[in-house]
Each structure stands twice: as C-alpha cells, then as structure tokens.
LUMNUPA-304703 format. One line per field, with one value per residue: x, y, z of N, C-alpha, C in turn; residue in three letters; residue number from 0. Coordinates in steps of 0.2 Angstrom, whole numbers, plus 5000, padded with zeros to 4 digits. Each point is the difference from the previous one (the first is absolute). Layout:
REM LUMNUPA-304703
n.px <- [X,...]
n.py <- [Y,...]
n.pz <- [Z,...]
ca.px <- [X,...]
ca.py <- [Y,...]
ca.pz <- [Z,...]
c.px <- [X,...]
c.py <- [Y,...]
c.pz <- [Z,...]
r <- [ALA,...]
k <- [NUM,...]
END
This chain:
REM LUMNUPA-304703
n.px <- [5003,4995,5003,4996,4993,4995,4998,4999,5006,5002,4993,5000,5006,5001,4996,5004,5003,5006,5000,5006,4998,5005,4998,5005,4996,5004,4997,5004,5002,5003,5002,5005,5003,4994,5004,4993,5002,5007,5004,5002,5006,5006,5001,5001,4993,5005,4993,5003,5004,5003,4998,5005,5005,5002,4998,5003,4997,4996,5005,4993,5000,4997,5008,4995,5006,4998,5003,5003,5006,5003,5004,5001,5007,4996,4997,5006,5004,4994,4998,5008,4996,4992,5002,5008,4993,5000,4998,4995,4997,5004,4997,5002,4995,4997,5006,5001,4999,5004,5003,5000,5005,5004,4998,5003,5002,4996,5003,5001,4999,5003,4999,5003,5005,5000,5004,5005,4995,5006,5000,4999,5007,5003,5003,5000,5007,4998,5002,4994,4995,5003,5002,5005,5000,5007,5004,5006,5006,5005,5003,5000,4998,4994,4998,4995,4997,4998,4996,5002,4994,5003,4997,4996,4997,4992,4997,4993,5000,4993,5002,5006,5007,5001,5000,5008,5000,5006,4999,5007,4999,5005,4998,4996,5006,4998,5006,4995,5006,5004,5003,5004,5000,5006,4999,4992,5001,5004,4996,4997,5006,5003,4992,5001,5005,5006,5002,4994,4998,5005,4994,5007,5002,4997,4996,5000,4993,4999,4994,4999,4991,5001,4995,4993,5003,4990,5002,5001,4994,5001,5002,4997,5005,5001,5009,4997,5005,5000,5005,5001,5006,5005,5007,4998,5006,5004,4998,5000,4999,4998,4997,4996,4999,4995,4997,4995,4997,4997,5000,4994,5003,4997,5003,4999,5003,5007,5001,5010,5003,5005,5003,5004,5003,5005,5003,5001,5000,4995,4996,5005,4994,5007,4999,5007,5001,4998,4994,5002,5000,5005,5002,4992,5000,5001,5002,4999,4996,4997,5003,4993,4997,4997,4995,4997,4993,4998,4994,4998,4997,5000,4993,4995,5004]
n.py <- [4996,5006,5003,5002,5002,5003,5003,5000,4997,5002,5004,5000,5000,5004,5001,4996,5001,5004,5004,5000,5004,5002,5001,5003,5006,5004,4997,5004,5002,4995,4999,5006,4996,4998,4997,4999,4995,5004,4996,4999,5001,5000,5003,5003,4994,4996,5000,5004,4997,5000,5005,5000,4995,5004,5005,4999,4996,5000,4996,4999,5002,5004,5002,5003,5003,5002,5007,5003,5000,4993,5006,4994,4997,5005,5004,5004,5000,5004,5002,5004,4997,5004,5002,5001,4999,5003,5005,4995,5002,5007,5003,5008,5002,5004,5002,4996,5000,5002,4994,4994,5006,5002,4993,5003,4997,4995,5002,4997,5003,5001,5002,5002,4999,5005,5001,4996,5005,5001,5002,5007,4999,4996,4995,4997,5002,4993,4999,4997,5003,5004,5000,5002,4999,4998,5001,4997,5004,4997,5001,4996,5004,4996,5001,4999,5006,5003,5005,5000,5003,5006,5005,5004,5004,5003,5004,5000,5005,5000,4995,5006,4996,5005,4996,5000,4993,4998,4998,4998,4992,5003,4999,5002,5007,4997,4998,4999,5001,5004,4995,5000,4998,4995,4998,4998,4998,4996,4999,4999,4998,4999,4999,5001,4997,5005,4993,4998,4999,4998,4993,4997,5003,4996,5000,5005,4997,5008,4998,5005,5000,5000,4996,5001,4997,5001,4995,5004,4999,4998,4994,4994,4999,5004,5005,4999,4999,5007,4998,5005,4998,5001,4999,4999,5001,4998,5004,4997,5004,4996,5004,4996,4996,4999,4995,5001,4993,5003,4997,5004,4997,4994,4999,5003,4996,4997,4996,4999,4999,4999,4998,5000,5003,5000,5009,4995,5002,5002,4995,4997,4996,4997,4996,4998,5008,4999,5005,4999,4994,4998,4997,5001,4999,4996,5005,5003,5003,4997,5006,4995,5002,4994,5004,4993,5004,4995,5007,5002,5002,5004,5002,5006,5002]
n.pz <- [5000,5000,5000,4997,5005,4998,5005,4995,4998,5005,4996,4993,5000,5003,4996,4997,5006,4995,5004,5001,5005,4999,5005,4997,5003,5005,5001,5003,4994,5000,5006,5000,4993,4996,4994,5001,5004,5003,4999,5004,4996,5005,4992,5008,5001,5002,5003,4996,4998,5005,5002,4994,5004,5006,4997,4996,5003,4995,4996,4996,5007,4997,4999,5004,5002,5006,5000,5002,4998,5000,5003,5006,5003,5003,4996,4996,5007,5005,4993,5001,5005,4998,4995,5002,5000,4994,5003,4997,5005,5003,5002,4999,5008,4996,5000,5000,5005,4998,4994,5004,5004,4995,4998,5007,5000,5003,5006,5002,5004,5004,5005,4997,5001,5005,4995,5002,5007,5001,5007,5001,5000,5008,4997,5008,4998,4998,5007,4999,4996,5000,4993,5000,4994,5000,4993,5001,4996,4998,4994,5005,5004,5005,5005,5005,5002,5007,5001,5008,5001,5004,4997,5003,4995,5000,4999,5000,4995,4997,5004,5002,5002,5005,5006,5003,5005,4997,5004,4997,5003,5000,5003,4995,4995,4995,4999,4994,4995,5005,4998,5001,5006,5001,4995,5003,5007,4996,4997,5004,5000,4992,4998,5004,4997,5000,4997,5005,5006,5004,5002,5003,4994,4993,5005,5000,4993,4998,4999,4996,4999,4994,4995,4997,4994,5000,4997,4994,4998,5008,4999,5003,5005,4998,5001,5005,5000,4999,5005,5006,5002,5009,4997,5006,4999,5001,5004,4993,5001,4999,4994,5001,4993,5000,4994,5002,5002,4997,5003,5000,5008,5000,5002,4997,4997,4999,4993,5000,4992,5001,4992,4998,5000,5005,4999,5002,4996,4999,5004,4999,4996,5001,5006,4998,5001,4995,5002,5005,4996,5001,4994,5000,4995,5003,5002,4993,5001,4998,4998,4995,5004,4998,5001,5004,5001,5007,4999,5007,4997,5006,5006,4996,5000]
ca.px <- [4997,5003,5003,4997,4995,4996,4995,4993,5001,5003,4994,4997,5004,4999,4993,5001,5002,5004,5007,5002,5005,5005,5003,5006,5004,5001,4995,4998,4996,4993,4995,4994,4997,5000,4994,4998,5001,5005,5005,5006,5006,5002,5007,5005,5003,5000,4995,4995,4997,4995,4992,4997,4999,4992,4996,4998,5003,5001,5002,4996,4993,4999,5000,5004,5004,4999,5004,4996,5001,5002,5007,5009,5000,4995,4994,5001,5004,4996,4999,5005,5002,4996,5001,5007,4998,4995,4992,5002,4995,5002,5002,5002,4995,5003,4999,4997,4995,5000,4996,4992,4994,5000,4995,4990,4998,5001,5005,5000,5005,4998,5003,5008,5005,5005,5006,5001,5003,5002,4998,5006,5001,5006,4999,5008,5002,4999,5006,5000,4997,5002,5007,5005,5007,5004,5003,5005,5000,5006,5002,5000,4993,4997,4999,4995,4998,4995,5000,4992,4998,4999,4994,4998,4993,5000,4998,4998,4996,4998,5001,5005,5002,5005,5007,4999,5007,5002,5008,5004,5005,5005,5005,4996,5002,4997,5001,4996,5003,5005,4996,5006,5000,5004,5000,4997,5005,5002,4997,4998,5004,5002,4997,4999,5007,5000,5000,4993,4993,5001,4997,5001,4999,4994,4996,4992,5001,4993,4998,4997,4997,4999,4995,5000,4995,4998,5002,4994,4999,5004,4997,4999,5005,5004,5001,4996,5001,5009,5002,5005,5003,5005,5001,5006,5004,5008,4997,5001,4991,4998,4993,4997,4995,4997,4992,4996,4990,4995,4992,4995,4998,4994,5001,5004,5007,5003,5004,5003,5006,5005,5004,5006,5009,5004,5009,5002,5008,4996,5001,5006,5001,5004,5004,4999,4997,5006,5004,5002,5006,5005,5005,4997,5001,4993,4996,4994,4992,4992,4999,4992,4996,4993,4996,4992,4996,4994,5001,4994,4999,4996,4996,5001,5001]
ca.py <- [5004,5003,5003,5005,4999,5006,5000,5000,4994,4996,4999,4993,4993,4999,4996,4995,4996,4997,5002,5001,5007,5002,5008,4998,5004,5000,4998,5006,5001,4996,5003,5006,5001,4995,4997,4994,4992,5000,4996,5003,4998,5007,4998,5005,4994,4993,4995,5003,4994,4995,5001,5001,4992,4996,5005,4998,4992,4998,5006,5002,5003,5008,5003,5010,5003,5009,5003,5007,5006,4998,5003,4998,4993,4993,4994,4997,4997,4993,4996,4996,4997,4993,4996,4996,4996,4997,5002,5005,5004,5004,5008,5007,5005,5005,5005,4999,4999,5008,5001,4995,5005,5005,4998,5000,4990,5005,4996,4997,5007,5003,5005,4998,5000,5006,5002,5005,5006,5002,5009,5004,4997,4998,4992,4997,4993,4994,4997,4991,4998,5006,4996,5003,4994,5003,4995,5002,4994,5001,4995,4993,4999,5006,4999,5003,4997,5002,5005,5001,5006,4999,5003,5005,5003,5000,5006,4998,5007,4998,4993,5000,5001,5008,4999,4995,4998,4993,4999,4994,4998,4997,4995,4996,4996,4992,4995,4994,4995,4996,4996,4998,5006,5006,5008,5003,5003,5006,5006,5003,5004,5003,5005,5003,5006,5005,4999,5002,5005,4999,5001,5003,5008,5002,4996,4999,5004,5001,5003,5005,5000,5009,4999,4994,5001,4992,5000,4999,4991,4995,4993,4996,4997,5006,5005,5005,5007,5002,5002,5005,5001,4999,4992,5000,4993,5001,5008,5005,5004,5001,4996,4994,5001,4993,4999,4994,4999,5001,4998,4998,4995,5001,5001,5007,5001,5004,4998,5001,4996,5004,4998,5004,4998,5005,4998,4999,5005,5007,4999,5000,4993,5002,4995,4996,5005,5002,5007,5000,4997,4997,4992,4997,4993,4997,5003,5005,5000,5003,5007,5003,4995,4998,5002,5001,5003,5001,5003,4996,5006,5000,5004,5006,5003]
ca.pz <- [5001,5000,5006,5006,5000,5002,5005,4997,4999,5008,5003,4999,5004,5009,4998,4998,5003,4996,5003,5007,5002,5006,5004,5004,5005,5008,5003,5003,4996,4997,5006,4997,4993,4994,4996,5005,4998,4999,5005,5001,4999,5001,4998,5002,5006,4998,4999,4993,4995,5006,4998,4994,4998,5004,4999,4992,4999,4994,4997,4995,5000,4999,5006,4996,5005,5000,5006,5001,4996,4995,4998,5002,4997,5004,4997,4995,5003,5000,4994,5000,5006,4998,4994,5001,5008,4995,4998,4993,4995,5004,4999,5004,4999,4997,5007,5009,5005,4998,4995,5004,5002,4996,4997,5000,5004,5006,5004,5008,5002,5008,5004,5000,5007,4999,5000,5005,4999,5006,5002,5000,5007,4998,4999,5003,4997,5003,4999,5000,4992,4994,4999,4995,4999,4998,4997,4998,4996,4997,4997,5000,5004,5003,5007,4999,5008,5000,5007,5003,4998,5009,5002,4993,4999,4991,4998,4994,4997,4996,4996,4998,5005,4997,5004,5004,5000,5002,5006,4998,5004,4996,5004,4999,4994,5000,4993,4996,4995,5003,5004,5005,5006,4999,4995,5002,5005,4997,4994,5003,5004,4996,4999,5008,5003,4997,4993,4998,5003,5005,5003,5007,5000,4998,5002,4997,4995,5000,4993,5003,4996,5000,4996,4995,4992,4995,4993,4995,4996,5001,4999,5003,4999,4999,5005,4999,5006,5000,5004,5000,5007,4998,5003,5004,5005,5006,5000,4995,4995,4990,4999,4996,4998,4998,4999,5006,5001,5010,5002,5007,5001,5005,5010,5001,4999,4995,4998,4995,4997,4997,5001,5001,5000,5003,4999,5009,5000,5000,5006,5004,5000,4994,4998,4994,4993,4993,4999,5005,5003,4995,5001,5005,4999,5003,5007,4998,5003,4997,5001,5002,5003,5001,5006,5000,5005,5000,5004,5003,5007,5005,4998,5002,5008]
c.px <- [5006,5006,4998,4993,4996,4996,4993,5001,4998,4994,4996,5003,4995,4991,5000,5002,5005,5007,5003,5002,5004,5003,5009,5003,4999,4994,4995,4997,4992,4995,4996,4997,5002,4993,4995,5000,5007,5004,5007,5006,5005,5006,5005,5005,5004,4996,4995,4996,4997,4996,4995,4995,4992,4996,5000,5004,5001,5004,5000,4997,5002,5002,5002,5002,5000,5006,4996,4998,5000,5006,5004,4999,4996,4996,5005,5004,4996,4997,5006,5002,4996,5001,5004,4997,4994,4994,5000,4994,5000,4999,4998,4994,5004,4998,4998,4994,4999,4994,4994,4995,5000,4995,4992,5000,5002,5004,4997,5002,5000,5006,5009,5003,5002,5007,5005,5006,5005,4999,5008,5001,5007,5001,5008,5000,4999,5008,5004,5001,5004,5009,5004,5004,5005,5004,5007,5003,5007,5002,4999,4992,4998,4997,4992,4998,4995,5004,4994,4999,4997,4996,4999,4993,5000,4995,4993,4995,4995,5003,5006,5005,5004,5005,4999,5009,5001,5006,5000,5004,5006,5004,4995,4999,5001,5001,4995,5003,5004,4997,5007,5000,5007,5002,4995,5002,5006,4999,4995,5005,5001,4995,4999,5007,4999,5002,4995,4995,5004,4997,4999,5000,4993,4995,4993,5002,4993,5000,4993,4997,4996,4996,4999,4994,4998,5003,4993,5000,5002,4994,5000,5005,5007,4998,4994,5001,5010,5001,5005,5003,5006,5002,5009,5004,5006,4997,5001,4991,4999,4995,4997,4993,4998,4995,4999,4994,4998,4992,4998,4995,4991,5000,5003,5007,5003,5005,5004,5005,5003,5008,5007,5007,5001,5007,5003,5008,4998,5001,5006,5003,5005,5004,5000,4995,5007,5001,5002,5009,5002,4998,4996,4999,4993,4997,4997,4995,4996,4998,4994,4999,4991,4997,4993,4997,4995,4996,4993,4996,4994,4993,5002,5004,4997]
c.py <- [5007,5003,5006,5000,5006,5001,4997,4992,4996,5001,4995,4995,4998,5000,4996,4995,4995,5002,4999,5006,4999,5007,4997,5003,4997,4995,5006,5004,4998,4999,5006,5003,4994,5000,4996,4995,4998,4996,5006,4996,5005,4997,5002,4993,4995,4996,5002,4994,4994,5004,5002,4993,4999,5006,4996,4992,5000,5006,5000,5006,5008,5003,5009,5001,5008,5002,5007,5004,4998,5003,4997,4993,4994,4995,4997,4993,4992,4996,4996,4995,4994,4997,4997,4995,4993,5002,5006,5004,5006,5007,5002,5005,5005,5008,4996,5001,5011,5000,4999,5006,5005,4998,4999,4994,5003,4992,4997,5005,4997,5006,5001,5002,5007,4999,5002,5005,5002,5007,5002,5001,5000,4994,4998,4993,4994,4999,4993,4999,5005,4996,5003,4994,5004,4995,5003,4996,5001,4994,4995,4998,5005,5000,5004,4998,5006,5006,5003,5006,5000,5005,5007,5000,5002,5007,4999,5005,4998,4994,4998,5000,5007,4999,4995,4998,4992,4999,4993,4999,4997,4995,4992,4993,4992,4997,4995,4994,4994,4992,4999,5006,5003,5004,5004,5007,5005,5005,5003,5005,5004,5007,5002,5005,5005,4999,5002,5006,5000,5005,5003,5008,5003,4992,5000,5006,5002,5003,5007,5000,5010,5001,4996,5004,4995,4999,4999,4995,4995,4996,4997,4996,5004,5005,5006,5009,5000,5003,5003,5001,5000,4993,5002,4992,5003,5007,5003,5000,5002,4999,4996,5002,4992,4999,4993,4999,5002,4999,4998,4994,4998,5001,5008,5001,5004,4995,5004,4997,5005,4997,5007,4999,5007,4998,5001,5005,5006,5001,5000,4992,4999,4993,4996,5003,4998,5008,5002,4995,4997,4992,4995,4992,4995,5005,5004,5000,5006,5008,4999,4995,5000,5001,4998,5001,4998,4999,4999,5005,4996,5001,5006,5002,5006]
c.pz <- [4998,5007,5004,4997,5002,5004,4996,4996,5006,5005,4995,5002,5007,4999,4996,5003,5000,5002,5007,4999,5006,5001,5001,5004,5006,5005,5005,4994,4996,5006,4997,4997,4997,4996,5001,4994,4999,5004,5002,5001,4999,4997,5002,5005,4996,5000,4994,4998,5004,5000,4996,4998,5003,4997,4992,4999,4992,4996,4995,5000,4999,5008,4999,5007,5000,5006,5001,4992,4991,4996,5000,4999,5006,4997,4994,5003,5002,4993,4998,5003,5000,4993,5002,5006,4995,4999,4992,4998,5005,4996,5005,4997,4999,5005,5006,5003,4999,4993,5000,5002,4996,4995,5002,5005,5009,5005,5007,5005,5008,5000,4999,5006,4996,5000,5008,4999,5007,5001,4999,5010,4999,5003,5000,4995,5002,4999,5000,4994,4997,5001,4996,4998,4994,4996,4997,4995,4997,4994,4999,5006,5000,5007,5001,5009,5001,5007,5001,5001,5007,4999,4993,5001,4992,5003,4994,5000,4995,4996,4998,5006,4998,5005,5003,5001,5000,5004,4999,5005,4997,5005,5002,4993,5002,4992,5002,4998,5001,5005,5005,5003,5000,4993,5000,5004,4998,4995,5007,5006,4995,5000,5006,5000,4996,4994,4995,5001,5007,5007,5006,5001,5000,5000,4994,4994,4998,4992,5004,4993,5000,4996,4995,4996,4998,4993,4997,4998,5003,5000,5007,5001,4998,5003,5000,5006,4997,5008,4999,5007,5000,5006,5004,4999,5001,4998,4994,4998,4994,4997,4997,4998,4998,4998,5005,4997,5007,4999,5006,5000,5002,5005,5000,5001,4993,4999,4995,4999,4995,4999,4998,4997,4999,4999,5007,5001,5001,5008,5004,5000,4994,4999,4993,4993,4996,5000,5006,5002,4993,4999,5006,4998,5003,5004,4997,4999,4995,5004,5003,5007,5000,5004,4997,5006,5000,5007,5003,5005,5006,4997,5005,5008,5002]
r <- [MET,ASN,ALA,THR,ILE,SER,ALA,PHE,GLU,LEU,GLN,GLN,LEU,ILE,ILE,SER,GLY,SER,VAL,SER,LEU,ILE,ASP,VAL,LEU,MET,PRO,GLU,ASP,PHE,ALA,CYS,ARG,ARG,ILE,ALA,GLY,ALA,GLY,ASN,ALA,CYS,VAL,TYR,GLU,MET,VAL,PHE,LEU,GLU,ARG,ILE,ALA,GLU,CYS,VAL,PRO,ASP,GLN,GLU,ARG,VAL,VAL,VAL,VAL,TYR,ASP,ASN,SER,GLY,SER,THR,GLN,THR,ALA,ARG,SER,ALA,LYS,GLU,LYS,LEU,GLU,ARG,ALA,GLY,TYR,ARG,ASN,VAL,ALA,ILE,LEU,GLU,GLY,GLY,LEU,GLN,GLY,TRP,LEU,ALA,ALA,GLY,PHE,ALA,VAL,GLU,GLN,VAL,THR,PRO,VAL,PRO,PRO,PRO,VAL,VAL,MET,ASP,GLY,VAL,TYR,PRO,LEU,ASP,THR,GLU,LYS,SER,ILE,VAL,GLU,TRP,THR,GLY,ARG,ASN,ILE,ASN,ASN,ARG,HIS,TYR,GLY,ARG,ILE,ALA,ILE,SER,GLY,GLY,GLU,VAL,VAL,LEU,ILE,ASN,GLY,LEU,PRO,VAL,SER,GLY,ARG,PHE,VAL,LEU,ASP,MET,ASP,SER,MET,ALA,ASN,LEU,ASP,LEU,GLN,ASP,GLU,GLY,TRP,ARG,GLY,MET,LEU,HIS,ARG,HIS,LEU,LYS,SER,GLU,ASP,PHE,PHE,ASP,VAL,GLU,ARG,TYR,PRO,THR,ALA,LEU,PHE,GLU,LEU,SER,GLY,THR,ALA,ALA,VAL,ALA,GLY,ALA,THR,PRO,GLY,THR,PRO,ASN,VAL,GLU,ILE,SER,GLY,LYS,LEU,THR,VAL,LYS,GLY,THR,THR,LEU,PRO,LEU,CYS,PHE,SER,ALA,MET,VAL,ALA,ALA,GLN,GLU,ASP,GLY,THR,LEU,LYS,ALA,GLN,ALA,ALA,ILE,ASP,ILE,ASP,ARG,THR,LEU,TRP,GLU,VAL,CYS,TYR,GLY,SER,GLY,ARG,MET,TYR,GLU,ARG,LEU,GLY,MET,HIS,LEU,VAL,ASN,ASP,LEU,ILE,SER,ILE,GLU,LEU,PHE,ILE,VAL,THR,GLN,GLN,SER,ALA]
k <- [0,1,2,3,4,5,6,7,8,9,10,11,12,13,14,15,16,17,18,19,20,21,22,23,24,25,26,27,28,29,30,31,32,33,34,35,36,37,38,39,40,41,42,43,44,45,46,47,48,49,50,51,52,53,54,55,56,57,58,59,60,61,62,63,64,65,66,67,68,69,70,71,72,73,74,75,76,77,78,79,80,81,82,83,84,85,86,87,88,89,90,91,92,93,94,95,96,97,98,99,100,101,102,103,104,105,106,107,108,109,110,111,112,113,114,115,116,117,118,119,120,121,122,123,124,125,126,127,128,129,130,131,132,133,134,135,136,137,138,139,140,141,142,143,144,145,146,147,148,149,150,151,152,153,154,155,156,157,158,159,160,161,162,163,164,165,166,167,168,169,170,171,172,173,174,175,176,177,178,179,180,181,182,183,184,185,186,187,188,189,190,191,192,193,194,195,196,197,198,199,200,201,202,203,204,205,206,207,208,209,210,211,212,213,214,215,216,217,218,219,220,221,222,223,224,225,226,227,228,229,230,231,232,233,234,235,236,237,238,239,240,241,242,243,244,245,246,247,248,249,250,251,252,253,254,255,256,257,258,259,260,261,262,263,264,265,266,267,268,269,270,271,272,273,274,275,276,277,278,279,280,281,282,283,284,285,286,287,288,289,290,291,292,293,294,295,296,297,298,299,300]
END
C-alpha cells in the first residue's frame, strides 16, 4: 500500500473495520489524546515490536501508524521497524494527530497534564545528585573521574537562571578508570599536587553564574540556554561561557546538563603542556580538559 494515507482515507478504513491503528507516541501522550480505536506502542521503547505483536498479531493486516505532527522521524521509524519485522501493509497517517484534527475529525481527549513549571526563587543545589565529571588525555591514553560539588545555589527569574554559584571540592577528585589501586592512588596524588591543582593550597574551585540567554530555536535534547560566568581555579579567575540544557522537573526542581572543553593552562594548571615545557616525551598531556556537568537543584529555599 501507499507509504502515507490521508485522514479521509483512514476514516473510511476505520468505518470498514479493515485497519489496525497504532499511536506510536509515549503512553502518557496516548492517555491524554488519541484517535478513537487506536492502540498504543511507543516507538521509543525497546519493547515496541512486542507491543505491536500484541495489538496486531496478523502481519497481513493493514496497519496505520501515527505520531503528533507527521513532520519528524517518529512515525517513519515505526513504519520501517514494522516492515523489517514482516508487516506487509503499513502506512503513515499524513500530518499525524494534528492532520487528523485539521481535517475536522474528533479525538478522544482527557485533560492534559500541564508542563512542569519552576517558580522564581533561590534553589540550593542537591549535592548528592549533582555531578561533575572530568576527562584528561595524552597521546596514548585518557583518564576520567569525578569531583564532588560541595555546595551552591541557582537563582531563577522568569524561568531562567540569572545568578548562582557551584563550589567544587577539589580534594574529592577521584579517578574512575584505573582498576589497580596503586596506580589510581598515584594518579590521585599527582592531580592533587602542585603539578596540577595544588589542592592543599586551593581546596575548592568556584563557578559563579552571572547571566543566561535562551537559545532561539532549540529543540528538546539540545542546549537551550547560553550561560556566562567566572571560573576560579588555583586562585585564577577567568570568564567562562558555555551552552547547557536546562529543564524544569515535575517536582518543582531544576535539572541542567552541559559539556565543556577548557584549556587548563589558562588557570595555571600547566604540567605536561607542550606550550609550556620542552621534550616532554611520555609526560606530554593535552591542554584541554573535558568537563561534563549534571546539576540538580532542591526545591526553592
């Protein structure tokens, strides 16, 4: 059959009883709004084909899948998976659920769950759930690990973080890739020494957030906020700007994620830098450190 089907063609198939209609969106979307008679098999889930087999055991039957708008890969991906699994008569509803409504047909609808909203206020960081991960590299290898966040907060106005601070406990710096305790301990001492972060003199690092701007046209899963501020490491304070994903949560808290590459030598972390030293051999270390932030707030204080 044709790759797509119009809302009017689908209506005739529904009247004749000769179609199995499948909503391929998430169950919570299906629970809020759906075409009458449709089943639900979320294409994002690993059990998608198992759910399809429950809804449509006959692979010769006409199956029409729909998503919300028909403008993304969602329904197309469902069709491809069904055809690879052996279903021979699969079509996509043109325009998805929105196209069905635009054609004048009704849907079964309950009151939708409102999107989460975070109120203006001061949000202390949840230091148990917030994570800083680091990765350092040389020509032969890489090491990665974590640094604990010991405190901080974010101030929200009009849904955007406008100020705040994150305090890093540099003495908590830990390696996660080395399995041998001797080598891991040696790396810990090396990183905490004056060669790198001189933790005895500078036990904390600090990021002070000074402003944000929304990213125009950002889609879910991509950075939606540009963050600016100052990073202080080893007594050196320099501007730092980066992109982040920031999202309100249903429990009234906030989550944020960001991936940043920084040139450590700008903060006087110079060991093994080919710009600073000569003939390093096996001691050459990449100037860039990769940092990934996973920030979780508590509810507003």
